[in-house]
C-alpha positions in Angstrom: -21.4 4.2 -37.4 -19.8 7.2 -39.1 -16.4 6.9 -40.7 -13.7 9.1 -42.2 -13.0 6.5 -44.9 -14.3 8.7 -47.8 -12.3 11.7 -46.8 -9.0 9.7 -46.1 -9.4 7.6 -49.2 -9.9 10.7 -51.4 -7.0 12.4 -49.8 -4.8 9.5 -50.7 -6.3 9.3 -54.2 -7.7 5.8 -53.7 -10.9 4.8 -55.3 -13.6 2.8 -53.7 -12.9 -0.1 -56.0 -9.2 -0.2 -55.2 -9.8 0.0 -51.5 -12.3 -2.8 -51.7 -9.9 -4.9 -53.6 -7.1 -4.4 -51.1 -9.5 -5.1 -48.2 -11.0 -8.2 -49.9 -14.5 -6.7 -49.8 -16.9 -5.4 -52.6 -17.1 -1.8 -53.7 -20.6 -1.7 -52.5 -19.4 -2.6 -49.0 -17.0 0.4 -49.0 -19.8 2.6 -50.2 -22.2 1.2 -47.4 -19.3 2.0 -44.9 -18.9 5.5 -46.1 -22.5 6.1 -45.9 -22.9 4.7 -42.3 -25.2 1.8 -43.5 -22.8 -0.9 -42.5 -20.8 -1.9 -39.4 -17.6 -3.8 -40.5 -16.1 -6.8 -38.7 -13.1 -6.0 -36.6 -10.8 -7.5 -39.3 -12.3 -5.3 -42.1 -12.0 -2.4 -39.9 -8.4 -3.2 -39.0 -7.5 -3.7 -42.7 -9.1 -0.4 -43.8 -7.2 1.4 -41.0 -3.9 0.1 -42.0 -4.5 0.7 -45.8 -5.3 4.3 -45.0 -2.1 4.7 -43.1 -3.6 5.1 -39.7 -2.4 3.5 -36.5 -5.7 3.4 -34.6 -9.2 2.2 -35.7 -10.7 5.2 -33.9 -8.9 7.6 -36.4 -11.1 6.1 -39.2 -14.2 4.8 -37.4 -16.3 7.1 -35.1 -18.1 4.9 -32.5 -21.4 6.5 -31.2 -22.8 5.4 -28.0 -26.3 3.9 -28.4 -28.8 5.7 -26.0 -30.9 3.4 -24.1 -34.5 4.5 -23.2 
């Protein structure tokens, strides 16, 4: 899953560590989210969205349709 976390976080002057502490996850989790290597739980996605001052999860997380063969 792609996200806008890094862009939005940097725009607000928030470090990975600070965001992680506010959300209740590790800095490595934020890094994995930013690099598309981890799909968050709905609760984590919601917390990140609110901390980045967005109203909708879709403003932060870009859901990609999985193609089936």
